C-alpha positions as CSV (number, residue, x, y, z in Angstrom):
1,X,41.8,22.2,-53.5
2,X,44.0,25.3,-53.8
3,X,47.3,24.8,-56.4
4,X,51.3,24.0,-55.5
5,X,51.8,27.5,-54.1
6,X,49.5,26.5,-51.2
7,X,50.6,23.0,-51.0
8,X,54.3,24.3,-51.1
9,X,53.6,27.5,-48.4
10,X,52.5,24.6,-45.8
11,X,55.4,22.6,-46.8
12,X,57.6,25.5,-46.1
13,X,56.0,26.5,-42.8
14,X,56.2,23.8,-41.1
15,X,60.0,23.1,-41.9
16,X,60.1,27.2,-40.9
17,X,58.2,25.8,-37.8
18,X,60.9,23.5,-37.2
19,X,63.9,25.7,-37.1
20,X,61.8,27.8,-34.8
21,X,61.1,25.4,-32.1
22,X,64.7,23.9,-32.5
23,X,65.4,27.1,-30.5
24,X,64.1,26.1,-27.9
25,X,62.9,22.1,-28.2
26,X,65.5,19.5,-29.0
27,X,64.3,16.6,-31.4
28,X,60.8,16.0,-30.6
29,X,60.0,16.6,-34.1
30,X,57.0,13.0,-34.1
31,X,55.5,15.3,-31.3
32,X,55.7,18.9,-33.4
33,X,54.0,17.1,-36.4
34,X,51.7,16.1,-34.7
35,X,51.1,19.5,-32.6
36,X,51.0,20.9,-35.9
37,X,48.8,18.4,-38.1
38,X,46.1,18.7,-35.1
39,X,46.4,22.7,-36.0
40,X,46.1,22.8,-38.7
41,X,43.2,20.1,-38.8
42,X,40.7,22.5,-36.2
43,X,41.8,19.7,-33.8
44,X,42.6,19.2,-29.7
45,X,45.0,18.0,-28.7
46,X,46.4,15.7,-25.1
47,X,49.7,15.4,-24.7
48,X,51.0,12.6,-21.7
49,X,54.8,12.4,-20.6
50,X,56.6,12.3,-17.6
51,X,57.6,15.4,-15.6
52,X,60.7,17.2,-17.6
53,X,59.7,16.7,-20.4
54,X,59.3,20.6,-21.7
55,X,55.3,19.8,-22.8
56,X,54.5,23.0,-21.5
57,X,58.1,25.1,-23.1
58,X,57.3,23.4,-26.3
59,X,53.6,24.1,-26.8
60,X,53.9,28.7,-25.7
61,X,57.0,28.1,-28.1
62,X,54.7,27.0,-30.6
63,X,52.1,29.4,-30.1
64,X,55.3,32.1,-30.2
65,X,56.0,30.6,-33.6
66,X,52.0,30.5,-34.5
67,X,52.0,34.7,-33.1
68,X,49.0,32.9,-31.6
69,X,47.6,34.4,-28.2
70,X,48.1,32.1,-26.0
71,X,46.8,31.4,-22.4
72,X,48.1,28.5,-20.0
73,X,45.6,27.3,-17.4
74,X,47.4,25.7,-14.5
75,X,44.5,22.9,-13.1
76,X,44.0,21.8,-9.7
77,X,41.8,21.1,-7.1
78,X,40.9,23.8,-6.0
79,X,39.7,25.4,-9.4
80,X,36.2,25.9,-10.7
81,X,34.4,26.3,-14.1
82,X,34.3,30.6,-13.6
83,X,38.3,30.0,-13.4
84,X,38.4,29.2,-16.3
85,X,34.9,30.8,-18.6
86,X,35.1,33.6,-16.8
87,X,32.4,35.7,-14.9
88,X,30.0,38.4,-15.2
89,X,30.5,40.8,-12.7
90,X,28.6,43.8,-11.6
91,X,30.0,47.1,-12.6
92,X,28.4,50.7,-11.5
93,X,28.7,53.2,-13.6
94,X,30.4,56.6,-11.2
95,X,28.8,59.5,-13.9
96,X,25.0,58.3,-13.5
97,X,25.0,55.7,-10.4
98,X,23.4,53.1,-12.7
99,X,24.4,49.2,-12.2
100,X,25.0,47.1,-15.0
101,X,26.2,44.0,-15.7
102,X,29.5,43.3,-17.5
103,X,31.2,39.9,-18.9
104,X,35.0,39.7,-17.4
105,X,36.8,36.9,-20.3
106,X,38.3,34.2,-17.8
107,X,41.7,32.4,-19.8
108,X,40.1,30.6,-22.9
109,X,39.6,33.2,-24.2
110,X,43.2,33.2,-25.9
111,X,43.9,31.5,-29.5
112,X,46.0,28.6,-27.5
113,X,45.1,26.9,-24.4
114,X,47.4,25.0,-22.7
115,X,45.3,22.9,-19.6
116,X,48.6,22.2,-17.9
117,X,47.6,18.8,-15.6
118,X,44.2,18.2,-16.6
119,X,43.8,15.3,-14.8
120,X,44.1,17.0,-11.6
121,X,41.0,19.1,-11.0
122,X,37.2,17.9,-10.7
123,X,35.3,16.3,-13.6
124,X,32.7,19.7,-13.3
125,X,35.9,22.1,-14.3
126,X,37.0,19.6,-16.5
127,X,33.2,19.3,-18.0
128,X,34.0,23.0,-18.9
129,X,36.6,23.1,-21.3
130,X,33.9,20.3,-23.6
131,X,31.6,23.3,-24.7
132,X,34.4,25.2,-25.9
133,X,36.1,22.6,-27.7
134,X,33.2,21.7,-28.7
135,X,30.9,24.8,-30.2
136,X,34.1,27.0,-29.9
137,X,32.3,29.1,-27.3
138,X,31.3,30.0,-23.9
139,X,27.5,29.9,-21.6
140,X,27.6,32.2,-19.1
141,X,24.5,32.7,-17.3
142,X,22.0,33.0,-20.1
143,X,24.5,34.5,-22.5
144,X,26.7,33.2,-25.0
145,X,30.4,34.4,-26.0
146,X,32.3,32.8,-28.6
147,X,36.0,32.5,-28.1
148,X,39.2,34.1,-31.1
149,X,39.7,31.9,-33.9
150,X,41.8,29.7,-34.7
151,X,40.8,28.5,-30.5
152,X,43.2,24.8,-30.0
153,X,43.3,23.0,-26.9
154,X,46.8,21.6,-25.4
155,X,46.3,19.5,-22.6
156,X,49.3,17.8,-20.8
157,X,48.6,14.7,-18.5
158,X,51.5,13.0,-16.2
159,X,51.0,9.2,-16.3
160,X,53.2,8.6,-13.1
161,X,50.7,10.1,-10.1
162,X,47.4,8.9,-10.2
163,X,47.0,10.3,-6.4
164,X,43.8,12.2,-5.8
165,X,44.0,13.2,-10.1
166,X,40.1,12.7,-12.2
167,X,40.9,11.0,-15.0
168,X,40.2,12.1,-17.7
169,X,36.4,9.9,-19.2
170,X,35.4,8.1,-22.2
171,X,33.3,10.7,-23.7
172,X,35.8,14.0,-22.6
173,X,39.0,11.8,-24.1
174,X,37.1,11.4,-27.4
175,X,37.1,15.6,-27.8
176,X,40.3,15.7,-28.6
177,X,41.9,14.6,-32.2
178,X,45.2,12.9,-31.1
179,X,46.2,11.8,-27.8
180,X,50.1,12.1,-28.0
181,X,53.0,10.3,-25.9
182,X,56.1,12.9,-25.2
183,X,59.3,10.2,-24.5
184,X,62.3,10.8,-23.3
185,X,65.2,12.4,-25.2
186,X,68.3,10.1,-27.2
187,X,71.2,10.3,-25.7
188,X,72.3,12.9,-28.0
189,X,69.6,15.0,-27.4
190,X,69.6,14.7,-24.4
191,X,73.2,16.2,-24.2
192,X,71.9,18.8,-26.1
193,X,69.5,20.1,-23.2
194,X,71.8,20.6,-20.8
195,X,74.3,21.8,-22.8
196,X,71.7,24.9,-23.7
197,X,70.5,25.0,-20.5
198,X,72.9,25.0,-18.7
199,X,74.8,27.9,-20.7
200,X,73.3,31.8,-21.3
201,X,72.0,30.8,-24.4
202,X,69.0,32.9,-25.3
203,X,66.4,32.4,-28.4
204,X,65.1,34.4,-30.7
205,X,61.8,33.0,-32.1
206,X,60.5,34.8,-35.4
207,X,56.4,33.9,-35.9
208,X,55.8,32.0,-39.2
209,X,52.6,32.6,-39.9
210,X,49.6,34.8,-38.4
211,X,46.3,34.1,-36.6
212,X,44.6,34.7,-40.4
213,X,46.6,33.3,-42.2
214,X,46.4,30.2,-39.9
215,X,42.3,30.3,-40.5
216,X,42.8,30.0,-44.0
217,X,45.2,27.2,-44.4
218,X,42.7,25.2,-42.4
219,X,40.0,25.8,-45.3
220,X,42.4,24.6,-47.6
221,X,43.5,21.3,-45.7
222,X,39.6,20.7,-46.1
223,X,39.5,20.7,-49.9
224,X,42.2,18.4,-50.2
225,X,40.8,15.6,-52.2
226,X,40.6,12.5,-50.9
227,X,40.2,8.7,-52.7
228,X,37.2,6.4,-51.8
229,X,40.5,3.9,-51.1
230,X,41.8,5.8,-48.3
231,X,38.9,6.1,-47.0
232,X,37.1,2.9,-47.1
233,X,41.5,2.1,-45.4
234,X,40.8,4.2,-42.7
235,X,37.1,2.8,-42.4
236,X,37.9,-0.8,-42.0
237,X,41.2,0.1,-39.1
238,X,38.1,1.9,-37.3
239,X,35.6,-0.5,-37.4
240,X,38.0,-3.4,-37.1
241,X,38.3,-2.3,-33.5
242,X,34.3,-2.4,-33.3
243,X,34.1,-6.0,-31.0
244,X,29.7,-4.9,-30.3
245,X,29.6,-6.1,-33.5
246,X,30.6,-9.5,-34.0
247,X,27.8,-10.3,-31.6
248,X,25.1,-9.6,-34.6
249,X,27.0,-10.6,-38.0
250,X,28.7,-14.1,-37.0
251,X,32.0,-12.3,-36.0
252,X,31.5,-9.2,-38.3
253,X,35.2,-9.3,-40.0
254,X,36.6,-8.5,-35.8
255,X,39.7,-9.8,-35.4
256,X,40.2,-12.4,-32.7
257,X,42.9,-10.2,-31.0
258,X,40.1,-7.6,-30.6
259,X,37.7,-9.4,-29.0
260,X,40.1,-10.8,-26.2
261,X,41.2,-7.9,-26.1
262,X,39.1,-5.2,-26.5
263,X,36.1,-4.1,-24.6
264,X,34.8,-1.3,-26.6
265,X,36.2,-0.1,-30.0
266,X,36.2,3.8,-31.8
267,X,33.2,5.8,-32.5
268,X,33.2,7.8,-36.1
269,X,34.8,11.2,-35.1
270,X,37.8,8.9,-35.2
271,X,37.5,8.1,-38.9
272,X,36.6,12.3,-39.0
273,X,40.3,12.5,-37.9
274,X,42.4,10.3,-39.8
275,X,41.0,11.2,-42.8
276,X,41.4,15.4,-41.3
277,X,44.2,14.6,-39.9
278,X,45.5,13.1,-43.5
279,X,44.8,15.9,-45.1
280,X,46.8,17.9,-43.2
281,X,49.8,16.0,-43.6
282,X,49.5,14.9,-46.7
283,X,50.3,19.4,-46.9
284,X,52.6,19.6,-44.4
285,X,55.0,16.8,-46.6
286,X,54.1,18.6,-49.7
287,X,51.5,16.1,-51.8
288,X,48.4,17.7,-53.1
289,X,46.2,14.1,-52.1
290,X,46.1,11.6,-49.4
291,X,48.1,8.2,-48.8
292,X,47.7,5.1,-47.2
293,X,50.5,5.9,-45.3
294,X,49.4,9.6,-44.0
295,X,46.4,7.2,-42.3
296,X,49.2,4.3,-40.9
297,X,51.2,7.4,-39.6
298,X,48.4,8.9,-37.5
299,X,46.4,5.5,-36.6
300,X,47.9,5.5,-33.2
301,X,47.9,8.7,-31.7
302,X,44.0,8.8,-33.3
303,X,43.4,5.2,-31.9
304,X,44.8,4.8,-28.4
305,X,42.4,7.0,-26.2
306,X,38.9,5.6,-27.9
307,X,40.1,2.2,-27.2
308,X,39.0,0.7,-24.1
309,X,40.9,-2.3,-22.5
310,X,40.2,-5.0,-21.1
311,X,40.7,-6.3,-17.8
312,X,42.5,-9.2,-19.2
313,X,45.0,-6.7,-21.8
314,X,45.8,-4.6,-18.2
315,X,47.4,-7.6,-16.6
316,X,48.8,-8.6,-19.6
317,X,50.3,-5.3,-20.1
318,X,49.1,-5.7,-24.0
319,X,48.5,-2.0,-24.7
320,X,46.3,0.2,-27.5
321,X,49.0,0.6,-29.4
322,X,50.3,-2.4,-29.4
323,X,46.6,-3.8,-30.6
324,X,47.0,-0.7,-33.0
325,X,50.1,-2.2,-34.9
326,X,48.5,-5.5,-35.2
327,X,45.6,-4.0,-37.0
328,X,48.4,-2.1,-39.0
329,X,50.2,-5.2,-40.1
330,X,46.8,-7.7,-40.8
331,X,45.0,-4.9,-43.3
332,X,46.2,-4.5,-46.5
333,X,46.6,-1.2,-48.1
334,X,46.2,-2.0,-51.4
335,X,42.7,-1.5,-53.1
336,X,42.4,-5.3,-54.1
337,X,43.8,-7.0,-51.8
338,X,41.1,-5.4,-49.5
339,X,38.0,-6.2,-51.5
340,X,39.3,-9.1,-51.6
341,X,39.7,-10.3,-48.2
342,X,36.2,-11.7,-47.4
343,X,37.4,-10.6,-43.7
344,X,37.1,-6.9,-45.0
345,X,33.6,-7.7,-47.1
346,X,31.9,-8.4,-43.7
347,X,33.2,-5.8,-41.5
348,X,32.4,-3.4,-44.6
349,X,28.8,-5.0,-45.0
350,X,28.0,-4.8,-42.0
């Protein structure tokens, strides 16, 4: 782990980013924090909110603040994979008359990608993002092309209009570190939005970090120490969601509410992102180590899109966030309490 100056640098960077974004974005501090945690953890984000909440503006302004190359892809039903990855074209040398293939880069070749309304394009094009998100490269023909670093995909979804859309499959949703809900502003925030957007005010966004500095800070995040207790706490939260474990271990420590409302629980990637996100959050808040509060703060954005809720849950309006709140209430944060509880002893033995 780096020294205290590095912790202070990341904490200071967070404050400067918030100051720069506040020139354009009113409120939404929690959303911005989750985006920054995703960036410094080398993760991708799925943003969901109704139209008009400045999701696109927030992402593009964040790219300006971090001095990153920004690319926006507007997903539509007729968008093809080659439209985002790029294509090989035949180019003729006018001097020699010879012809050769040349790769023409698509909009994925940037640092921060805004996949706008990702659920409006068919699965064939959605899946073209998978390799880019996981491997940070694209394959066209027989050639693999590395993407610039750092690389982030921030995708948006409109939760209202579902007709003519293509919901992301669970496997692809799992690739996103967070699913962030962008909510309506408060009265005072909306008042300020109206005041700014109906006047001649202009912004003066100044870059806070450069791409090389972000890459270096991403490596530092992974060096943040995490106690075994904090990792067990993260495991306890995630393993409680796996209702299928109850069939083989006489309950396996799975709560009744999970058996009732969950069809499929979160996988190991959820634990990895909870711990990794906790490391980034700790540094952004000026701490050199992870605590249980970091895991709690990130549990909803990490888990909400990894839980497949049952039909009963949907019919009763019992959302994934409500289940996560119940799990947080019933999972002890103190190490001795967690170990003494017979239910968690059974859960860890499964």
